[in-house]
C-alpha positions as a printed Julia matrix, in Angstrom:
280×3 Matrix{Float64}:
 122.97  112.25  133.73
 122.67  110.16  136.9
 119.07  111.35  137.33
 118.09  109.3   134.27
 119.78  106.11  135.43
 117.37  105.29  138.27
 114.11  105.55  136.23
 115.58  103.47  133.45
 116.81  100.84  135.9
 113.39  100.73  137.61
 111.63  100.32  134.27
 113.96   97.48  133.31
 113.32   95.76  136.63
 109.54   95.98  136.26
 109.7    94.71  132.69
 111.82   91.75  133.68
 109.31   90.78  136.41
 106.38   90.87  134.03
 105.4    87.28  133.13
 105.32   86.3   129.51
 101.9    85.37  128.1
 101.25   81.65  127.86
  99.04   80.26  125.14
  96.48   77.87  126.61
  94.44   75.66  124.34
  91.09   75.17  126.08
  88.83   72.69  124.23
  85.34   74.05  123.68
  82.3    72.07  124.7
  80.4    70.4   121.9
  77.42   72.37  120.63
  74.23   70.48  121.5
  70.55   70.74  120.73
  68.43   72.7   123.21
  64.73   71.84  123.6
  61.87   73.86  125.09
  58.11   73.47  124.78
  54.96   75.6   124.71
  51.68   73.98  125.7
  48.55   75.38  124.08
  45.05   74.45  125.31
  43.26   71.56  123.65
  45.49   69.72  121.19
  48.44   71.96  120.23
  52.0    71.46  121.48
  54.9    73.54  120.15
  58.55   72.52  120.46
  61.41   74.99  120.04
  64.8    73.61  118.98
  67.94   75.72  119.2
  71.68   75.15  119.57
  73.93   75.79  122.55
  77.08   77.9   122.53
  79.9    78.08  125.07
  81.19   81.02  127.1
  84.37   80.94  124.99
  82.4    81.61  121.84
  81.16   85.02  120.8
  77.63   85.67  122.05
  75.07   85.15  119.27
  73.22   88.29  120.3
  74.97   91.42  119.12
  74.64   94.92  120.45
  71.1    96.16  120.23
  69.68   92.63  120.25
  70.6    91.49  116.74
  67.81   89.03  115.99
  69.5    87.97  112.75
  72.39   86.52  114.75
  70.01   84.99  117.26
  68.12   83.24  114.47
  71.31   81.4   113.56
  70.85   79.36  116.73
  67.33   78.23  115.82
  67.51   74.79  114.22
  65.11   74.09  111.36
  64.93   70.97  109.22
  64.8    68.57  112.17
  62.74   65.41  112.39
  60.63   65.83  115.54
  58.41   62.99  116.81
  56.06   62.79  119.79
  54.84   59.45  121.15
  52.74   58.33  124.11
  53.23   54.6   123.66
  49.96   54.13  121.77
  50.35   56.65  118.97
  53.15   58.66  117.4
  53.14   61.75  115.21
  55.7    63.87  113.42
  55.51   67.56  114.29
  55.21   70.21  111.57
  58.28   72.37  110.85
  57.1    75.99  111.19
  60.54   77.5   110.61
  62.83   79.39  113.02
  63.27   76.27  115.11
  59.53   75.91  115.84
  57.72   72.58  115.48
  54.01   72.06  116.13
  51.78   69.11  116.85
  48.2    70.14  116.1
  46.41   66.96  117.22
  48.15   66.06  120.46
  45.84   64.16  122.81
  47.2    64.74  126.3
  46.28   62.03  128.81
  46.81   62.87  132.49
  49.62   60.9   134.2
  50.62   59.28  130.89
  54.25   59.35  129.76
  55.11   61.17  126.53
  58.41   60.84  124.7
  59.92   63.5   122.42
  62.6    62.67  119.86
  64.49   65.32  117.86
  66.96   64.45  115.09
  69.06   67.04  113.25
  70.24   65.45  109.97
  72.63   68.34  109.21
  74.72   67.72  112.33
  73.7    64.06  112.77
  72.62   64.8   116.35
  69.67   63.3   118.22
  68.13   64.08  121.61
  65.17   62.6   123.45
  63.1    63.38  126.52
  60.22   61.94  128.53
  57.62   63.67  130.68
  54.35   62.99  132.49
  51.23   65.07  131.87
  49.95   66.73  135.08
  46.21   67.31  135.64
  44.64   70.52  134.42
  43.69   73.1   137.04
  41.25   75.89  136.15
  41.24   79.52  137.12
  38.26   80.37  139.3
  38.5    84.07  138.59
  40.96   86.53  137.08
  40.83   90.33  136.75
  43.27   93.0   135.59
  43.44   96.69  136.45
  45.72   99.38  135.07
  47.14  102.09  137.28
  49.69  104.89  136.98
  52.32  104.95  139.69
  55.76  106.54  139.95
  55.43  108.06  136.45
  54.73  104.76  134.74
  51.83  102.41  134.02
  51.47   98.99  135.57
  48.86   96.26  135.47
  47.71   94.43  138.6
  46.43   90.91  137.95
  44.34   89.24  140.67
  43.45   85.56  140.32
  42.13   82.59  142.27
  42.24   78.83  141.74
  41.57   75.72  143.78
  43.89   72.76  144.26
  41.66   70.01  142.86
  44.34   67.4   142.08
  46.55   67.31  145.16
  49.49   68.81  143.27
  51.92   71.37  144.66
  53.56   73.29  141.81
  51.93   75.79  139.48
  52.93   78.24  136.76
  51.09   81.47  135.93
  51.96   83.18  132.64
  50.87   86.66  131.56
  51.13   87.6   127.9
  50.77   90.87  125.99
  50.64   91.17  122.22
  49.82   93.98  119.82
  48.34   91.62  117.23
  44.59   91.58  116.83
  42.69   88.63  118.19
  42.81   87.75  121.87
  43.59   84.05  121.47
  46.22   81.97  123.22
  47.99   81.27  119.92
  48.32   84.99  119.08
  49.8    85.72  122.48
  51.94   82.68  123.29
  53.3    81.7   119.87
  54.68   85.12  118.93
  57.54   87.06  120.4
  55.34   89.32  122.47
  55.89   90.35  126.06
  55.42   87.78  128.8
  56.02   87.3   132.5
  55.98   84.09  134.53
  55.25   83.45  138.2
  55.88   80.21  140.09
  53.53   79.14  142.89
  53.66   76.44  145.54
  50.24   75.44  146.91
  49.82   71.95  148.31
  46.61   72.32  150.35
  44.17   70.01  148.59
  40.71   71.51  148.08
  41.82   74.92  149.33
  41.62   78.07  147.17
  44.67   80.15  146.38
  44.42   83.93  145.99
  47.27   85.54  144.07
  48.26   88.93  142.75
  50.88   89.85  140.13
  52.13   93.37  139.32
  53.24   93.83  135.69
  55.52   96.86  135.79
  55.68   99.11  132.7
  52.78   97.26  131.04
  50.25   99.46  129.26
  47.89   97.09  127.42
  44.14   96.99  126.98
  43.98   93.19  126.83
  46.27   90.55  128.28
  46.15   86.78  128.46
  46.61   84.88  131.73
  47.23   81.14  131.86
  47.5    78.73  134.78
  49.18   75.32  134.63
  49.96   72.62  137.13
  53.54   71.53  136.43
  55.83   68.73  137.6
  58.24   69.3   140.47
  61.16   68.73  138.06
  59.98   71.48  135.73
  59.4    73.75  138.75
  63.02   73.24  139.85
  64.22   73.95  136.31
  62.31   77.24  136.12
  63.6    78.3   139.53
  67.19   77.6   138.47
  66.66   79.48  135.21
  65.38   82.52  137.13
  68.43   82.45  139.4
  70.73   82.18  136.39
  69.08   85.15  134.64
  69.67   87.42  137.65
  73.19   86.23  138.53
  76.15   88.64  138.24
  79.22   87.25  136.39
  82.23   86.63  138.7
  80.18   87.7   141.74
  77.29   85.25  141.94
  77.52   81.53  142.47
  77.29   79.69  139.13
  73.9    78.13  138.46
  73.64   74.72  136.79
  70.38   74.24  134.94
  68.75   70.82  135.37
  67.51   69.1   132.23
  65.37   66.12  131.26
  66.8    66.02  127.71
  69.12   63.1   126.98
  72.02   64.15  124.77
  71.19   67.86  124.95
  69.91   70.69  127.1
  66.63   72.37  127.99
  63.4    70.9   129.32
  60.46   69.13  127.71
  57.04   69.43  129.35
  53.45   68.82  128.24
  51.23   70.43  130.87
  47.6    71.58  130.44
  47.23   75.38  130.61
  43.92   77.05  131.38
  44.05   80.39  129.52
  41.82   83.45  129.81
  41.84   86.64  127.73
  41.33   89.48  130.22
  40.23   93.03  129.5
  42.37   95.49  131.46
  40.19   98.01  133.27
  41.27  101.35  134.74
  41.55  101.39  138.48
């Protein structure tokens, strides 16, 4: 009988030392509008409007990448205006949080202001940006090779710093749709990969190479843009945030140029080339 007394006493002691749960009411941050932009050559500018959610809320993306839940964050029905001080236009609502300006005249070093108003939530955000000069690709080639039991595409490109800028963005796009145009690649949810470049030597050429792992396409699109230093810092921070490990990595705070919301508005000039992928 005594043999049972000690385990019971130990269990009672452990139970008495266990703290009682305390209910903590943590106020959630207000959901805000999130703005991003896609610059298309010539006169098209596309703005994406979505809504933020906090870490205390359930993630909008379910297991398996539930796009139906993700679409709930895209904000349609907004009033989106773009102005450069001389002219203003309302962007077309394409649905799924996408808004397009089809006759946007981009003037280098001129300030453009974006205004987004969501009448359903009575929320408004605004942002301003300068248009950097356009820099052209001198040459771009793509070769496909098979290494380590998988395909990859090697993209080689050159450009010359003709404006005295320092920050550049190279985007590679792949899309299964027919028609090798920038719109078919960039405005759909195809595969893409971005590379940031610093090159401040005025008048000097830059030779770059990008390896697209697990890409097996016959045609890709490569675009080059000079971007502002603020947008460069934002993209760097976003890359760090995407590779951070929860509870192990240092938290990353994303910079923004959107007043009243999140994200980043930019209106750079991309130079885009459809490139046939050749076997190595």
